[in-house]
C-alpha positions in Angstrom: 18.7 36.9 13.2 18.7 38.6 9.7 20.1 37.4 6.8 22.2 40.3 5.8 25.8 39.9 5.1 27.3 42.2 7.7 30.7 42.3 9.1 29.8 42.1 12.5 26.5 41.5 14.7 27.6 44.1 17.0 30.1 47.0 17.2 31.2 48.5 20.4 32.8 51.8 20.4 35.4 52.1 23.6 37.3 49.6 25.2 37.1 51.1 28.7 35.2 49.5 31.6 32.0 50.5 29.9 32.9 48.8 26.7 34.3 45.6 28.4 30.8 45.3 30.5 28.8 45.7 27.3 31.1 43.0 25.5 30.5 40.9 28.3 26.7 41.1 28.6 26.1 40.9 24.6 28.5 37.4 24.3 26.2 36.2 27.4 23.1 37.0 25.2 24.6 35.1 22.2 26.2 37.8 20.4 29.8 36.1 19.6 30.6 38.1 16.5 31.5 41.3 18.1 34.2 44.1 17.3 35.4 46.5 20.2 36.7 49.5 18.4 39.2 51.5 20.6 41.1 54.4 19.6 44.1 54.2 21.9 46.6 51.6 21.6 45.3 49.6 24.5 42.3 48.7 26.6 41.3 50.4 29.9 40.0 53.8 28.8 40.7 56.6 31.2 43.1 54.1 33.2 45.2 53.7 30.1 45.2 57.0 29.2 45.6 58.8 32.5 49.0 57.9 34.2 50.0 61.1 36.0 51.8 61.1 39.3 49.1 60.6 42.3 46.6 59.1 40.0 44.0 56.8 42.2 40.4 56.2 42.3 38.3 58.4 44.3 35.9 55.8 45.2 37.0 52.9 47.7 38.2 50.0 45.0 35.6 47.3 46.8 33.0 49.4 45.0 35.0 50.8 42.1 35.0 47.4 40.3 32.5 44.8 38.8 30.4 43.3 41.5 30.5 40.0 39.5 34.2 40.0 39.3 35.6 41.0 42.7 39.4 41.6 42.8 40.9 40.7 46.2 44.3 41.9 45.6 43.7 45.7 45.9 46.8 47.0 47.6 45.0 49.9 49.1 41.4 51.1 49.9 41.8 53.5 47.3 43.6 51.8 44.4 46.3 53.4 42.5 45.6 53.9 38.7 48.1 51.1 37.8 46.1 48.6 39.5 42.9 49.7 37.9 44.5 49.2 34.4 45.7 45.9 35.5 42.1 44.9 36.4 40.7 46.1 33.4 43.2 43.7 31.5 42.3 40.8 34.0 38.8 41.5 33.2 39.1 41.5 29.6 41.2 38.3 29.7 39.0 36.4 31.9 35.7 37.1 29.5 37.6 36.4 26.4 37.3 40.0 25.1 40.6 40.8 24.3 40.5 39.1 20.7 37.5 41.1 19.6 39.5 44.2 20.5 41.2 46.6 17.8 43.3 49.4 18.6 44.2 52.6 17.2 40.8 52.7 15.3 39.2 56.0 15.6 35.4 56.2 14.7 34.2 59.3 13.1 30.7 58.5 11.9 28.0 56.1 12.4 24.8 56.0 10.1 21.8 53.7 10.3 20.6 51.8 7.1 16.8 51.2 7.2 17.8 47.9 5.6 18.5 46.9 9.3 22.2 47.7 9.8 24.7 50.2 11.4 27.6 51.5 8.6 30.5 52.6 11.1 33.2 54.7 9.3 36.6 55.1 10.9 39.5 57.6 10.4 41.5 55.6 8.1 38.7 55.8 5.4 37.4 52.3 6.0 34.0 51.2 7.1 32.2 48.3 8.3 28.6 47.1 9.1 27.0 45.6 12.0 23.5 44.7 13.2 23.7 46.6 16.8 25.8 49.5 17.7 26.9 50.2 21.3 28.6 53.8 22.3 31.0 53.2 25.4 33.3 56.0 24.8 33.0 57.1 28.5 32.2 60.5 30.2 35.7 61.9 30.1 36.9 61.1 27.0 37.4 64.2 25.2 40.3 66.5 27.0 39.5 70.1 27.3 42.4 72.6 26.1 41.7 76.0 27.1 42.7 78.6 24.2 44.3 81.2 26.3 45.7 84.2 24.0 49.4 83.5 23.5 49.6 79.9 24.5 51.0 78.7 21.3 54.1 81.3 21.8 54.8 79.8 25.4 58.5 78.4 25.2 58.6 76.2 28.1 56.8 72.5 28.4 53.2 72.4 28.3 51.7 68.8 29.4 47.9 68.0 29.6 47.4 65.4 32.3 45.7 63.1 29.7 49.2 63.2 27.7 51.6 62.9 30.9 55.0 62.6 30.1 56.2 59.6 32.4 59.5 60.5 34.3 59.2 64.2 33.9 61.4 65.8 36.4 60.2 69.2 38.1 63.0 69.7 40.0 64.2 73.5 39.4 61.2 74.2 37.3 58.7 77.1 37.9 55.8 75.0 37.4 52.1 75.9 37.1 48.9 73.9 37.1 45.8 75.3 35.7 42.7 73.8 37.0 41.6 72.4 40.5 39.3 69.6 39.7 39.8 65.9 41.0 42.9 65.4 38.9 44.6 68.5 40.0 44.0 67.7 43.6 45.8 64.4 43.0 48.6 65.7 41.1 49.4 69.0 42.6 51.0 67.7 46.0 53.1 65.5 43.6 54.7 68.5 41.8 55.0 70.4 44.8 57.5 68.0 46.5 60.2 68.5 43.7 59.2 71.7 41.8 61.3 74.9 42.5 58.1 76.9 42.6 54.5 75.9 42.0 51.4 78.5 41.2 47.9 76.9 41.2 45.7 78.6 38.9 41.9 78.2 40.4 39.1 79.4 38.7 36.4 77.3 41.0 37.2 76.2 44.2 36.5 72.4 44.9 34.6 70.7 48.1 37.5 68.5 49.6 36.9 66.1 52.3 39.0 63.8 54.4 40.3 60.5 52.4 40.2 57.5 54.8 43.0 55.6 53.0 45.3 52.8 53.9 47.3 49.9 52.7 45.0 46.7 52.7 47.2 44.3 54.9 48.1 40.8 53.2 45.9 38.9 55.6 42.9 40.8 54.6 43.5 40.4 51.1 44.2 36.5 51.5 40.7 36.6 53.6 39.1 38.3 50.3 40.4 35.7 48.0 39.3 32.7 49.9 35.9 34.1 51.5 34.5 36.3 48.8 31.5 37.1 51.1 33.7 39.1 53.1 34.6 41.4 50.3 31.0 41.5 49.3 30.2 42.9 52.8 32.8 45.4 52.6 31.4 46.4 49.2 27.9 46.6 50.5 29.0 48.8 53.4 31.1 51.2 51.4 28.2 51.3 48.8 25.7 52.3 51.3 28.1 55.2 52.6 28.1 56.7 49.0 24.5 56.2 48.8 23.8 58.4 52.1 26.1 61.3 50.6 24.6 61.0 46.9 21.2 60.2 47.3 20.5 62.1 50.4 23.0 65.0 50.4 22.8 65.6 46.7 19.5 64.1 45.2 17.4 64.8 48.1 18.9 68.1 49.0 15.4 70.1 49.4 14.4 67.4 52.0 17.8 67.0 53.7 19.6 70.2 53.7 21.2 69.6 57.2 22.9 66.7 55.9 24.5 68.9 52.8 25.4 71.4 55.3 27.1 69.1 57.6 29.3 67.5 54.5 30.0 71.2 53.8 31.1 71.7 57.5 33.0 68.7 57.5 35.0 69.8 54.3 35.6 73.3 55.7 37.0 71.8 58.9 39.3 69.5 57.4 40.5 72.8 55.4 40.8 74.9 58.4 42.9 71.9 60.1 45.3 71.7 57.4 45.5 75.4 55.7 47.3 77.8 58.2 46.7 81.2 56.5 42.9 82.7 56.8 42.8 84.4 53.3 43.9 81.4 51.6 41.1 79.3 53.2 38.6 82.0 51.9 40.1 81.5 48.5 39.9 77.6 48.8 36.3 77.8 50.2 33.5 77.1 47.5 30.7 79.6 47.3 28.4 77.1 45.7 26.5 74.1 47.7 28.2 70.9 48.4 27.5 68.7 45.5 26.9 71.1 42.8 30.4 69.7 41.5 31.8 66.5 42.0 33.5 66.7 45.6 36.8 64.7 46.0 38.7 63.0 48.7 42.2 64.0 49.7 44.5 64.5 52.8 47.5 66.0 50.9 46.1 68.8 48.6 45.6 71.3 51.5 49.0 71.3 53.2 50.4 72.1 49.9 49.2 75.8 50.4 51.4 76.3 53.6 54.8 75.5 51.5 56.6 79.0 51.0 57.2 77.8 47.2 53.3 77.3 46.5 51.0 80.2 45.4 47.5 80.0 45.1 46.4 82.4 42.0 42.5 83.2 41.7 42.9 86.0 39.3 41.8 85.5 35.6 44.5 84.5 32.8 44.8 87.4 30.5 47.2 85.8 28.2 50.1 83.2 27.9 53.6 84.5 26.8 56.9 82.8 26.1 58.2 82.7 29.5 55.0 83.2 32.1 51.4 83.8 32.4 49.9 87.4 32.9 46.9 87.7 35.1 44.3 90.7 35.7 46.2 93.8 36.6 48.9 92.8 34.2 50.7 90.9 36.7 53.2 88.3 35.4 53.9 85.1 36.8 57.1 83.6 35.6 56.4 79.7 34.4 59.0 77.1 32.9 56.3 74.3 32.7 52.8 74.5 32.1 50.5 71.7 33.4 46.7 71.6 32.3 44.4 69.8 34.3 41.6 71.6 32.5 39.6 68.5 32.6 37.0 67.3 29.8 34.6 68.6 27.3 31.5 66.7 28.3 28.7 68.5 26.3 30.2 70.3 23.3 31.9 66.8 22.0 31.2 64.1 24.2 27.7 63.8 23.7 28.4 62.0 21.2 32.1 61.5 21.0 31.4 61.0 17.2 28.4 61.7 14.5 25.7 59.3 14.9 22.8 59.4 12.2 19.7 57.4 13.0 16.5 56.9 11.4 14.9 59.7 8.9 18.4 61.4 9.2 18.2 62.4 12.8 21.9 63.7 14.0 21.8 62.5 17.6 24.3 65.3 18.5 22.3 68.0 16.9 19.1 66.8 18.3 20.6 66.7 21.7 22.0 70.4 21.2 19.0 71.9 19.6 16.6 70.4 21.9 17.0 68.5 25.3 19.6 66.1 26.3 17.6 63.1 26.8 18.0 58.9 26.8 15.4 56.3 27.7 16.9 54.7 30.9 20.1 56.4 30.2 20.6 53.7 27.3 18.4 54.2 24.2 17.3 56.9 22.0 14.2 57.1 19.7 14.5 56.8 15.9 18.0 55.0 16.7 17.2 51.4 16.2 19.6 48.9 17.6 21.5 51.5 19.2 22.6 51.6 22.8 24.5 54.6 24.4 26.1 53.9 27.6 27.6 57.4 28.2 24.2 59.2 28.0 22.0 61.7 29.6 20.3 60.7 33.0 22.6 57.3 33.0 25.2 58.0 35.8 23.9 56.2 38.7 25.3 56.5 42.1 29.1 57.7 42.7 30.7 54.6 41.3 30.9 54.3 37.3 30.4 50.5 37.7 26.9 51.0 39.3 26.1 52.7 36.1 27.8 49.8 33.9 25.9 47.0 35.6 22.5 48.8 35.6 22.9 49.1 31.8 24.3 45.4 31.4 21.1 44.2 32.9 19.0 46.4 30.6 20.7 44.8 27.9 20.1 41.5 29.1 16.3 42.0 29.4 16.0 43.8 25.7 18.1 41.0 24.1 16.1 38.3 26.1 13.1 39.7 24.6 14.5 40.0 20.9 15.3 36.2 21.2 11.7 35.5 22.6 10.0 37.1 19.6 12.6 36.3 17.0 13.0 39.7 16.3 16.0 41.5 14.6 15.4 45.2 15.7 14.4 47.2 18.6 13.8 50.9 19.1 12.6 52.8 22.1 9.1 54.6 21.5 8.9 58.2 21.5 6.3 57.9 24.4 8.5 55.9 26.6 11.5 58.1 26.0 9.5 61.3 26.8 7.9 59.8 30.1 11.3 58.9 31.6 12.6 62.4 30.7 9.7 64.1 32.4 10.2 61.7 35.4 13.8 62.5 35.5 13.3 66.1 35.3 10.7 66.0 38.2 12.9 63.8 40.4 15.8 66.2 39.9 13.7 69.2 41.0 14.5 68.3 44.7 18.4 67.9 44.2 21.1 70.4 45.0 21.2 71.3 41.4 17.8 73.2 41.4 17.0 73.6 44.9 20.5 74.5 46.1 22.9 77.2 45.2 25.2 76.1 42.2 25.5 79.3 40.3 29.1 79.6 40.7 30.1 76.0 40.5 30.9 75.9 36.8 30.0 72.3 37.0 30.4 69.4 34.3 27.0 68.2 35.8 25.1 71.1 33.7 24.9 71.1 30.1 24.8 74.2 27.6 21.1 74.8 28.6 21.7 75.0 32.1 20.2 71.4 32.8 21.8 69.0 34.9 21.2 65.9 32.9 24.2 63.4 33.8 23.1 61.9 36.6 20.2 59.3 37.0 18.2 60.6 40.1 17.7 57.5 41.7 19.2 55.3 44.2 21.2 52.3 43.3 18.8 49.5 44.2 15.9 51.2 42.5 18.3 51.8 39.3 19.2 48.2 39.2 15.6 47.1 39.5 14.1 49.3 37.0 17.0 48.3 34.6 16.0 44.6 34.8 12.2 45.2 34.8 11.2 48.1 32.6 8.2 47.7 30.5 9.1 45.6 27.2 6.6 47.5 25.3 8.6 50.8 25.8 10.3 49.4 22.9 9.1 48.5 19.4 10.2 45.1 17.8 10.6 44.0 14.2 
């Protein structure tokens, strides 16, 4: 391409599954000199950072994986986290990506130079240049730590789920878990097995449906390996079920309210069968419609609240003291170990995860926060040449992250194919195409549960600071994949 003496053809920030997918596709497109920069000490993204007890996928493993690189060796329908980490390593090695990865490198800023390249600045004071920049920092990469008054005075152990202390012994401990999201739903039953007493602090209840999980028998695993078509069939069936839940129940809520209500009834019946106390059931029942907040799957979460040594606390936290937590009414709950299952900071610092300055000095984070969160096809942004943002507004497709990744890989393939055809060095999405995509996405979402349903009390990370649900791409998986490999080529300019 151009004759600039650059450090790399492309820089990818993030070595999770998104960065791995981008690396695979860029190498397919002839980009051999690439650097994959990762702030952690190994690859795998969230599956490297998270290793708390009970960690597992909440999407069946046959779907939560690359379709072009099936893994016949999943031991369970919902694989434990360690197997996802191992799978990430396998894919990176299979596609010769590990040699491109640099660990312990934190990117702080990236700037576009009109000479035709990006300069990427890292925390160690160094910088490097590349023709193309890809951000693959993930949707859940910036942990949120609440600043409760007095938390710095707490004398016991404080553990955030993203910084888990392996082997931590809860025996004899009075534990508290703050948060009841998907992570907490997996973790709480594990803590309850050994803690002297457990208090679960719930701000917002979560919809929980039965988890149809089981070990995958060795003969089935051998069949998947010997006849890959059988695993593809299992993937197709599971994907179809997820599509029904996501597209019909969530994205087409206005037209399919009965389906959404049926899902809520299933979750309520699941709770009623597992929680004995009526008042506890009321506290655990969400006041918002199913789908406003990402639901989760569990067979072990609800029964925990039948145990005499487990309390559900729904009063607001007033302050933290050295030996406990004080809630409204000045009630003090003694605590030895405080577990923060408080999730991630999506919209304040995650979009983007570091400062990105494009053409004419446009600051991506400021532009999004001052105006509207937007990205053409969930991939590109006007005034940001040769830039692809994989974790971006209106990009998440379906319920499996791999649907999103593979759609973006198809987009990269079509875009870079056109660059080669034209002999061009630079691409940039047009303002017109970006605006059209934003308008189309907004219109499609008007039928979703986010706008046609009742989400007022959900405190869902689907909503940004402006009250817009701009995370999900409001389309079915198949139409998303088709669009990603057939978008109008003149939606971009080339130079």
